[in-house]
C-alpha positions, 0 to 999 in steps of 0.5 A: 868172426863177428862179435856183438856187444850189447848192454840190453838193459834187462830188455825194458827198452830205451826210455827213461827209468821208471816203473818199466824198469821194475815191471818190465816190458814183454815186447822188448825181448822178442825185438832184441832177439830179432835184431841179434839174429839179423846181425848173425854174430859168432860171439855175443856179449850181453850186459844187463841180462835178467836171468829170471826175476818177476820183471822178466816173468821168470824168463831167463833172457840169456837162455831164451836168446841163446835158444833162438840163436842156436848158441851155447850160453854162459851167464852169472850174477854180476855181484860178488858172492858176499854182496847183499845184492845176492838176496834182493828180489829182482837185483839178484837175477841181474847178470851178464851173459856170453854166447858163442856159436862154437863150443867154448873152452876154459870158461871162468868167472872172476870177480873184482875186489871193489865196486858193486858190479864185480863179474868178469866172464873169461872165455878161452877160444882156440886162438884167442881169449875174451873178457866181458866186463861191466865196470863200476859207476864210481871213478875210483872203483873203475880204476881199481877194477882196471888194475885187476883186469890188467893182471888177468890179461897179463896172465893170458898167453893168447891174444885178448879181446876185452868187451863191455860197458866200462862206464867211462863218462870221460871217454878214452882219457879214463882208460888210455894208460890201461890200454897202453899198458895192456897193449890194447887198441879200440875197434871204435877208432872214431870214438863214436858215442854209444849212450844214451841211444836216443841221442848218443853223447858218451862212449861207455861201451868198448871193444878192445883188442891186442896184436894178433887180432885183426879188426876188419869192420866196426859198426854201431847200429842206430837201434833203440831196444835199450838205452845203449847202442850195440857194437858190431866188430868183425875180426880175424886172428893172425 
């Protein structure tokens, strides 16, 4: 199985924030899609997906990419139901998305109790489960979110993969105890940075896995379609 994790930054490109972050860049989504297709993934986890705002010209990026890949997709706004972000233009269409080549079982949406970005997408595959997350920019909120994530992992009977943008500005030191408690290992054994894509210095994006998952290959391609680099993880289930 091949998992692709990618923070695509709403398909506005990898340059500095500015007008393009609001106005969008219609040339980026086709480039992103071509790259994703070239990877030939079985599972795709996308962070920062525009689900149909004026920035994307009302295009739901999750549905557009999934259609080109011939995959099923599930997506949701990454803010809690009571968040003011649910009524703000553009922002209310910002979410995360999961895609799979085979039919997905037991799709669930969970929400953290703290932070602005609260969405957790859980998918139960036949032999394992996957959690897709985008953690808070605030250090204190991230640790409260990790506690909630730990509880969800503990309640899962199958081997677990946790993938996402953890915003770990201090690297593995931030999540070391969480990983130990949950029995998780990083597929990125060399601790390679993923952000910013033009000159990576921070390890913000993670693919973590439990015993029962056997990682056979891991890559971080040098592509600049976003301000993050993508992660490719090949694995099988024992």
